[in-house]
C-alpha positions, 0 to 999 in steps of 0.5 A: 500499499503506497503512502505519501512520501512524507509519511514514508520518510517519517516511519524510516526516520522511526527506524533510524531513530529506534536503531540508533537507540539499540546501537548507542545503548551498547556501551551503556547497557552493562553499567545500566544493568548494574545500577538497576540491579543494585537500586531497584532489582534486576527483576525490573527488566522483566516487568518492562517486558511484560509491560511492552507486551500489555501495551502492544495487546491494547495497541492491537485492539485499538487499531482493530477498532479503527478498522486497521486491523482484522481480528477474526476468531482464527486471528485472535487464536493466532495473536493469543498464541504468539503473546502467550509464547512471548510471555512464556519466553520471557518468563523463561529468562527470569534468571537473567531478565535483562536478556528479555529486553531483546524482545522489546527491542527487536519486537519494536523494530520489527513493527517499525520496519513493516510500517516503513516497507509497506510504503513500497512492498506488499504481500508476503515479501513484504513480511519476508523482507521485514524479518530479513532486515530485522534479523540483520540488524540483530546480527549487526548488533552482537558484531558491534559488541564484539567490538566495544570493550567489556561487551561480548558477542553471543550467539544466543543473543542473535537467537533472542534478537531473531526471536523478537523480530519473528514473534512480532511479525507472526502476531501482527501479520494475519491481522493486517488487512492488505496482506490478506487481499494482495493477489500474487507475488511482489517480486521486488520485495522478493528480491530485496528479501533474498538480497538481505538474507544473502547479506545475513548469511554472509555476516553469520559466515564471518561470525562462524569464521571469526577463530583465534587462527583468523584473528592471528592473521588479520592483526597483522594485516589490519592496523588496530585490530590488535585491540579487539581482544575477543573472537566470534567463533571458538571450536571445541569439545563437550567431554562426557564423564560417567562419573559426574556428567560433563564439561566444555573444553578447547582441548581434547582429553589427551592434550588436556592431560598433557599440559596439566602434567607439563605446564602445572607449575607455570599455571598454579603460579599465575592462578595464585598471583590472582585470586581476588573477585577484582583480580579475577575480572583483570584475569579474564582481560589479561588471559583471553581463553583462545590464547591459553585454553588451560589456564583460562578454563582452570580459572573459570572452574574455580571461580564457579567452584569458590562462587557457588560454595560461598553462596551455599554458605550463605543459604544455610537457612534455606536446605534446598537452595544450599544443596543446589549451590553446594551440588555446583561447587562440588561438581566443578571441584570434581571436573578440577580434581579429574582433569586439572589435578596437578594445577589444582594441588600445586595451587593454594586452591585445593580444598583440604580433605575435610573441606572436601568431604563436607561439600561432597556430603551437601552436594555429592547427591543429585542430578549428574552435573554438567558445567556450563563453563565454556558453553559458547564453544561450538562442539557439535559441528565442524567449521567446514560443515557450517561454512558448507551449508551457509554457502549453499543457502548464499548461492541459493538466495542469491539465485532466487533474488536473480530470478525474481529480478527478471519477473519484476 
């Protein structure tokens, strides 16, 4: 449905300002989260998301009364299902409620993009194009975080951004009247959507290729790139152990055992110098895991063990919570004793036998323990396989875009 040029410009201005807000808040987000958590409580993010859902529902009802949306019974069922899914996903993130704000940011962005693209596109390709544009902004969001100090790239956040975009479209698409009336296929929209999909796939191909090996190359070629301390892809292993559960590592079991035998003195000395919580944060910056996996992984397992042991001690009046925390502390200590034994026993972190026995009694029973340390590692598929799949998809989307160009 074509719109006046002034209306179209204002719609795109709204998209620009909202994207500017999302990207501009990246350097401030961590400080804001800490301030909200300290002054109000991090549950505030949860209520902001639920409030946004309520306002969206009110907005849809008002739009239906003005005849802008068609809320038939099947459409209402679809909309209620999507809103329920939104609410359930938001509640499932209550452990880290700030993550639910991704739904607000990218749900709003999806609707703003829909208004802007409706000036030029129609039919189902309109929604496809909006989805690809929203997903692209979400990928770029994470790449900016990769470049910003003290922020980190996360594939999980790309998934949350994508969910925010797609769920908003699923809620609104069945109720938009022009979509229901439009005959045929808008090949211009299909072409644009496929080109955007190609760009997204290209960005993802870079993300899964940006390994420590690639970083070693580009810091020697691109001036200033050595300031970027992180990478966006690390490949490793998930080691199952019938004695306790499993854990992630950048090293296979043979290499892990070899390095623990040959480097324990060096690694233990570094760990002993950086024991406090403040020193831990310095450690994470100074010793990225991709540069020295053995050192970094040992320190994070130790940090998690000691943090949950302290939490268990503080939860002495809540038996169930204390047992859960003790189970985590005992699980991390088990990993250290079995796979980092020389480092542990030559450092100042080894638990005396009485302390070890106490935590085993408190947390030894329970479900198998699977440590989340290094869970950002890609373990189920190789880099070659990922690039192969992405390559096929890129060729396909580019081919469809070329075909659509001939049908416009």
